[in-house]
N, C-alpha and C positions, 0 to 999 in steps of 0.2 A: 503493500500501500504506499509505502513512503517512496520507494521507485518510482511510482506513479506521480505522486507528489511532487518528486524533482523534476520528472519531464515534463507536468503541468508547469511548473515554474520557468523552467527553460523556453517553454512555449512564450508564456506572459513576457518574458525578457526579449524574446526575438519581436513581438509587438511592440513592446517599449522601445525599442530601438527605430522601427519603423517610424513611431511618432517623432523620437528624437531627430530624425532625418528630415522628415516631411512637416514637422509643426509649423503654422503659418508665423506665430510670433514667438519673441523670446521667452516668453513666461512659459509657452506649451513647452519649449525645450529645457528650460529650467525643471518644470515639472516631469518631465520623462526620465531626466539625469535622477532626480529625487526618488522617482518610483524604481528606476533601475537599481539604485543602491538598495533600496528596501528588499527588491526581491533577491539581490545578493545576498543581503544578511539572512534571508530565509533560506537561500541555497546552502548557505555555508553551514547553517544550522541543520538542515535535512540531511547534508552530505556527514556530517560530524555524527548524525545519529547511525546514519547506514555502515559508518565505518566504525563504531564504538568508541569516538572518541570525544568523551564531552567537552575537553578543552576547545574544542571547537567554537562552543556557545561563547566563551571569552572573546574570541578572535571577532563573532560575530556582533557581540555587542561594541566592541571598540570599532569595529568599523560602521557601525550605526550611528556612532557618536560623531566620527570623522564626516559622514554623509550629510548629518544635521548641521554640522558647523559649517561645512562646505557650502552649502545650499544658503544658509544666511550670508555667508560671505560674499557670495557670487550676487544676492540680490541685493545687498547693500552696496556692492560695485558698480551695480547697473543703475543703483538710484543717485549715488552721490558721487560717481566714477573716482572714487578713493577707496582704499581698505582701511586706512586709519582712523583716527577720530576726526571726524566731520561734523563737529553741532554747529549749528548755525549761529552767527557772533549778530550781537546787536549794531545795528549800522550807526555809522560814526556821524557825528553832526557836522553838515555842510558848511564849508567856510565862505 
C-alpha cells in the first residue's frame, strides 16, 4: 500500500512540475515550487518507512523547514526586491 502511495506522490510531483513550467503568473510558479517541496517531504517519509529507516523522518522535517523558509524568502524578494531588512522608513521632510 505504501508503494502505491509513493507512486501516487511521484505522479503528483510530475503534475506539479507541469504547473511550474506552464504557470501563467509568478505566484502560480511559487505555489508549484512550494507544493513540490511538500510532496518531496511526503516522498522522503514514505521511502523511509519502506526502507525501514525512521531517521528519514528527521530529514523530511528538516527539508520541510527549509522549504517553508525558502518560500517566504522568495515571496519577500519579489515584493521588496531585497532579501535583507527592508522596512519602510518615514519620509524625510522636504526642504
